[in-house]
C-alpha positions as a Markdown table, in Angstrom:
| # | Residue | x | y | z |
|---|---|---|---|---|
| 1 | Met | -16.9 | -20.7 | 19.3 |
| 2 | Met | -16.8 | -19.3 | 15.8 |
| 3 | Lys | -16.5 | -21.8 | 13.0 |
| 4 | Leu | -14.6 | -20.9 | 9.9 |
| 5 | His | -15.4 | -22.9 | 6.8 |
| 6 | Gly | -13.1 | -23.8 | 3.9 |
| 7 | Ala | -9.4 | -23.6 | 3.3 |
| 8 | Leu | -7.0 | -21.2 | 5.0 |
| 9 | Val | -5.5 | -18.9 | 2.4 |
| 10 | Gly | -4.1 | -15.5 | 1.7 |
| 11 | Val | -5.0 | -13.2 | 4.6 |
| 12 | Cys | -6.5 | -16.3 | 6.3 |
| 13 | Leu | -10.0 | -15.6 | 5.2 |
| 14 | Leu | -11.9 | -18.6 | 4.1 |
| 15 | Phe | -13.7 | -19.6 | 0.9 |
| 16 | Ser | -17.0 | -21.5 | 0.5 |
| 17 | Val | -16.5 | -22.4 | -3.2 |
| 18 | Asn | -14.0 | -24.5 | -5.1 |
| 19 | Ala | -12.1 | -21.9 | -7.0 |
| 20 | Ala | -9.5 | -22.7 | -9.6 |
| 21 | Ala | -6.5 | -20.8 | -11.0 |
| 22 | His | -4.6 | -18.0 | -9.4 |
| 23 | Pro | -5.7 | -15.6 | -8.2 |
| 24 | Asn | -8.6 | -17.1 | -6.3 |
| 25 | Ser | -9.5 | -14.0 | -4.2 |
| 26 | Phe | -9.5 | -10.3 | -4.8 |
| 27 | Ile | -8.9 | -7.3 | -2.5 |
| 28 | Asp | -9.4 | -3.7 | -3.6 |
| 29 | Met | -7.1 | -1.4 | -1.7 |
| 30 | Asn | -7.0 | 2.2 | -0.7 |
| 31 | Thr | -4.1 | 3.8 | 1.1 |
| 32 | Thr | -3.7 | 7.2 | 2.8 |
| 33 | Phe | -0.2 | 8.4 | 3.7 |
| 34 | Val | 0.2 | 9.6 | 7.3 |
| 35 | Ala | 2.7 | 12.4 | 8.1 |
| 36 | Lys | 3.8 | 14.4 | 11.1 |
| 37 | Asp | 6.4 | 17.1 | 11.4 |
| 38 | Gln | 7.5 | 16.7 | 7.8 |
| 39 | Arg | 8.0 | 13.0 | 8.3 |
| 40 | Leu | 6.2 | 10.0 | 6.9 |
| 41 | Val | 5.0 | 8.0 | 9.9 |
| 42 | Gly | 2.7 | 5.4 | 8.5 |
| 43 | Leu | 0.1 | 4.2 | 6.0 |
| 44 | Lys | -3.6 | 3.9 | 6.6 |
| 45 | Met | -4.8 | 1.0 | 4.6 |
| 46 | Val | -8.4 | 0.0 | 3.7 |
| 47 | Trp | -8.9 | -3.5 | 2.1 |
| 48 | Val | -12.2 | -4.3 | 0.6 |
| 49 | Met | -12.6 | -8.1 | 0.1 |
| 50 | Asp | -14.6 | -9.6 | -2.7 |
| 51 | Glu | -18.0 | -11.2 | -1.8 |
| 52 | Ile | -16.8 | -14.8 | -1.9 |
| 53 | Thr | -13.8 | -14.1 | 0.3 |
| 54 | Ser | -16.1 | -12.1 | 2.7 |
| 55 | Ala | -18.8 | -14.8 | 2.9 |
| 56 | Asp | -17.6 | -16.8 | 5.9 |
| 57 | Leu | -16.6 | -13.7 | 7.9 |
| 58 | Leu | -20.0 | -12.2 | 7.4 |
| 59 | Tyr | -21.6 | -15.5 | 8.2 |
| 60 | Asp | -19.8 | -15.6 | 11.5 |
| 61 | Ala | -20.6 | -12.0 | 12.3 |
| 62 | Lys | -24.3 | -12.6 | 11.4 |
| 63 | Asn | -26.3 | -9.6 | 12.7 |
| 64 | Ala | -23.8 | -8.6 | 15.4 |
| 65 | Lys | -23.4 | -4.8 | 16.0 |
| 66 | Ser | -20.3 | -3.3 | 14.6 |
| 67 | Asp | -18.8 | -2.6 | 18.1 |
| 68 | Ser | -19.7 | -6.1 | 19.4 |
| 69 | Val | -17.2 | -8.6 | 20.8 |
| 70 | Val | -17.9 | -10.8 | 17.7 |
| 71 | Trp | -16.5 | -8.2 | 15.3 |
| 72 | Lys | -13.6 | -7.4 | 17.6 |
| 73 | Lys | -12.6 | -11.1 | 17.7 |
| 74 | Leu | -12.9 | -11.5 | 14.0 |
| 75 | Ala | -10.8 | -8.3 | 13.5 |
| 76 | Ala | -8.1 | -9.6 | 15.8 |
| 77 | Gln | -8.0 | -12.9 | 14.0 |
| 78 | Val | -7.7 | -11.4 | 10.6 |
| 79 | Met | -5.2 | -8.8 | 11.7 |
| 80 | Ala | -3.0 | -11.4 | 13.4 |
| 81 | Asn | -2.8 | -13.3 | 10.1 |
| 82 | Val | -2.0 | -10.1 | 8.2 |
| 83 | Leu | 0.8 | -9.4 | 10.7 |
| 84 | Gly | 2.1 | -12.9 | 10.2 |
| 85 | Gln | 2.7 | -12.0 | 6.5 |
| 86 | His | 4.4 | -8.6 | 7.5 |
| 87 | Tyr | 1.3 | -6.7 | 6.3 |
| 88 | Phe | 1.8 | -8.2 | 2.8 |
| 89 | Thr | 3.8 | -5.0 | 2.2 |
| 90 | Asp | 7.3 | -4.1 | 1.1 |
| 91 | Ile | 8.6 | -0.5 | 1.6 |
| 92 | Tyr | 11.9 | 0.6 | 0.2 |
| 93 | Arg | 13.9 | 3.8 | 0.1 |
| 94 | Asn | 17.2 | 4.3 | -1.7 |
| 95 | Gly | 17.3 | 0.6 | -2.3 |
| 96 | Lys | 17.0 | -0.3 | 1.4 |
| 97 | Pro | 14.0 | -1.7 | 3.2 |
| 98 | Val | 12.1 | 0.6 | 5.5 |
| 99 | Lys | 11.2 | -1.1 | 8.7 |
| 100 | Tyr | 7.8 | -0.9 | 10.3 |
| 101 | Leu | 6.4 | -1.8 | 13.7 |
| 102 | Asn | 5.0 | -5.3 | 14.4 |
| 103 | Leu | 1.7 | -4.0 | 15.6 |
| 104 | Pro | -0.7 | -1.6 | 13.9 |
| 105 | Thr | -1.6 | 1.6 | 15.8 |
| 106 | Glu | -5.3 | 0.8 | 15.1 |
| 107 | Tyr | -7.4 | -1.7 | 13.2 |
| 108 | His | -11.0 | -2.4 | 12.5 |
| 109 | Leu | -13.1 | -4.9 | 10.6 |
| 110 | Ser | -16.6 | -4.0 | 9.3 |
| 111 | Arg | -19.3 | -4.8 | 6.7 |
| 112 | Arg | -20.0 | -2.9 | 3.6 |
| 113 | Gly | -23.0 | -4.6 | 2.0 |
| 114 | Asn | -21.9 | -8.1 | 1.2 |
| 115 | Gln | -18.2 | -7.3 | 1.6 |
| 116 | Ala | -15.8 | -7.3 | 4.6 |
| 117 | Val | -13.6 | -4.3 | 5.0 |
| 118 | Leu | -10.4 | -4.3 | 7.0 |
| 119 | Glu | -8.9 | -1.0 | 8.0 |
| 120 | Phe | -5.6 | -0.5 | 9.8 |
| 121 | Val | -2.6 | 1.8 | 10.2 |
| 122 | Leu | 0.8 | 0.4 | 9.4 |
| 123 | Pro | 3.3 | 2.5 | 11.5 |
| 124 | Leu | 6.9 | 2.9 | 10.4 |
| 125 | Ala | 9.5 | 2.0 | 13.0 |
| 126 | Glu | 11.6 | 5.1 | 12.0 |
| 127 | Pro | 9.6 | 8.0 | 10.5 |
| 128 | Gln | 11.0 | 9.0 | 7.1 |
| 129 | Pro | 11.8 | 12.6 | 6.2 |
| 130 | Leu | 9.4 | 13.6 | 3.4 |
| 131 | Val | 12.1 | 15.4 | 1.4 |
| 132 | Gly | 14.7 | 13.1 | -0.2 |
| 133 | Lys | 14.8 | 9.9 | -2.1 |
| 134 | Pro | 11.4 | 8.5 | -3.2 |
| 135 | Val | 9.6 | 5.9 | -1.1 |
| 136 | Glu | 8.5 | 2.8 | -3.0 |
| 137 | Ile | 5.7 | 0.6 | -1.7 |
| 138 | Ser | 4.2 | -2.7 | -2.9 |
| 139 | Thr | 1.5 | -4.7 | -1.3 |
| 140 | Tyr | 0.9 | -8.3 | -2.6 |
| 141 | Asp | 0.4 | -11.9 | -1.8 |
| 142 | Pro | 3.7 | -13.7 | -2.7 |
| 143 | Ser | 1.9 | -16.8 | -3.9 |
| 144 | Tyr | -0.6 | -14.7 | -6.0 |
| 145 | Phe | -3.5 | -16.6 | -4.5 |
| 146 | Val | -4.9 | -13.2 | -3.5 |
| 147 | Asp | -4.9 | -10.4 | -6.1 |
| 148 | Met | -4.3 | -7.2 | -4.1 |
| 149 | Asn | -5.0 | -4.2 | -6.3 |
| 150 | Tyr | -5.5 | -0.5 | -6.5 |
| 151 | Lys | -8.2 | 0.4 | -9.0 |
| 152 | Gly | -6.3 | 3.5 | -10.0 |
| 153 | Pro | -4.5 | 6.6 | -8.7 |
| 154 | Thr | -7.7 | 7.8 | -7.0 |
| 155 | Ala | -7.2 | 4.9 | -4.5 |
| 156 | Leu | -4.1 | 6.7 | -3.2 |
| 157 | His | -4.5 | 9.7 | -0.9 |
| 158 | Leu | -2.3 | 12.5 | 0.5 |
| 159 | Pro | -3.4 | 14.8 | 3.4 |
| 160 | Leu | -3.6 | 18.4 | 2.3 |
| 161 | Ala | -0.2 | 19.3 | 3.9 |
| 162 | Met | 1.6 | 16.6 | 2.0 |
| 163 | Ala | -0.3 | 17.2 | -1.3 |
| 164 | Gln | 1.3 | 20.7 | -1.5 |
| 165 | Gln | 4.8 | 19.2 | -1.7 |
| 166 | Cys | 4.4 | 15.5 | -2.7 |
| 167 | Lys | 3.4 | 13.5 | -5.7 |
| 168 | Leu | 2.3 | 9.9 | -6.0 |
| 169 | Ser | 2.6 | 7.6 | -9.0 |
| 170 | Leu | 1.1 | 4.1 | -9.5 |
| 171 | Ile | 2.7 | 1.6 | -11.8 |
| 172 | Thr | 0.8 | -1.5 | -12.8 |
| 173 | Pro | 3.0 | -4.2 | -14.3 |
| 174 | Lys | 2.2 | -6.0 | -17.5 |
| 175 | Pro | 3.4 | -9.6 | -17.1 |
| 176 | Asp | 4.0 | -11.5 | -20.3 |
| 177 | Thr | 1.5 | -14.1 | -21.6 |
| 178 | Ser | 3.5 | -17.1 | -20.4 |
| 179 | Leu | 3.5 | -15.9 | -16.8 |
| 180 | Arg | -0.3 | -15.2 | -16.9 |
| 181 | Val | -0.9 | -18.7 | -18.4 |
| 182 | Tyr | 1.2 | -20.2 | -15.6 |
| 183 | Ala | -0.7 | -18.4 | -12.9 |
| 184 | Leu | -4.0 | -19.5 | -14.4 |
| 185 | Ser | -2.8 | -23.1 | -14.5 |
| 186 | Leu | -2.4 | -23.3 | -10.8 |
| 187 | Asp | -5.2 | -25.0 | -8.9 |
| 188 | Lys | -6.4 | -23.5 | -5.6 |
| 189 | Asn | -4.4 | -26.1 | -3.7 |
| 190 | Asp | -1.3 | -25.5 | -5.7 |
| 191 | Ser | 1.7 | -23.4 | -4.7 |
| 192 | Pro | 4.1 | -21.6 | -7.0 |
| 193 | Gly | 6.7 | -23.8 | -5.2 |
| 194 | Glu | 10.2 | -22.3 | -5.4 |
| 195 | Asp | 8.9 | -19.4 | -7.5 |
| 196 | Arg | 7.7 | -17.4 | -4.5 |
| 197 | Ala | 8.1 | -14.2 | -6.5 |
| 198 | Leu | 5.0 | -14.9 | -8.5 |
| 199 | Gly | 2.9 | -12.4 | -6.7 |
| 200 | Gln | 5.6 | -9.8 | -6.8 |
| 201 | Gln | 5.7 | -9.9 | -10.6 |
| 202 | Phe | 2.0 | -8.9 | -10.6 |
| 203 | Ala | 2.4 | -6.4 | -7.8 |
| 204 | Gln | 1.7 | -2.7 | -8.4 |
| 205 | Arg | 4.3 | -0.2 | -7.2 |
| 206 | Val | 3.4 | 3.1 | -5.5 |
| 207 | Thr | 6.0 | 5.8 | -5.4 |
| 208 | Leu | 6.0 | 8.8 | -3.1 |
| 209 | Gln | 8.2 | 11.8 | -4.1 |
| 210 | Cys | 8.3 | 15.0 | -2.0 |
| 211 | Gln | 10.2 | 18.2 | -2.5 |
């Protein structure tokens, strides 16, 4: 049986050090938009976890081959916890939430040097016409224990057919000093309590607009 060491947090990956302040863990994200027949059908996400976050996962995987049962079990465990948090993702259009399916169409966990990489496709329950109101997407941990971040616009991708008629924008918020100080004051065992919108205030917003 696989042993996972440390405290259960964020995407239910585990830590081997005593971190302080929020955030305690960092995930670099890449997202590719998936379209079919002039409709947005899903998002292909790639999450690259920092080395400390990755340590226990890679320890459990040891030298197992990428297609081994060990990696498949780890992938299923991590993905189940991501699903338990609704993919950590909000999707809105015209002020209304866009629903997505409870299960990804595909998912995979792998190693990239000393980092664990989770890849999955988030499928929309109802495909959205490309043309029309913009689609807004935010991916974040509500408690801000995990900082989920795009390094820049180059971390967002459109297939060639979409690129001819769609544009993407990435907005990174600039929380005031008092909010940053508050986040830094939280210990790893602390929760923002009633202020569950803490992570949302640090969350980047991706906007897709097609014509």
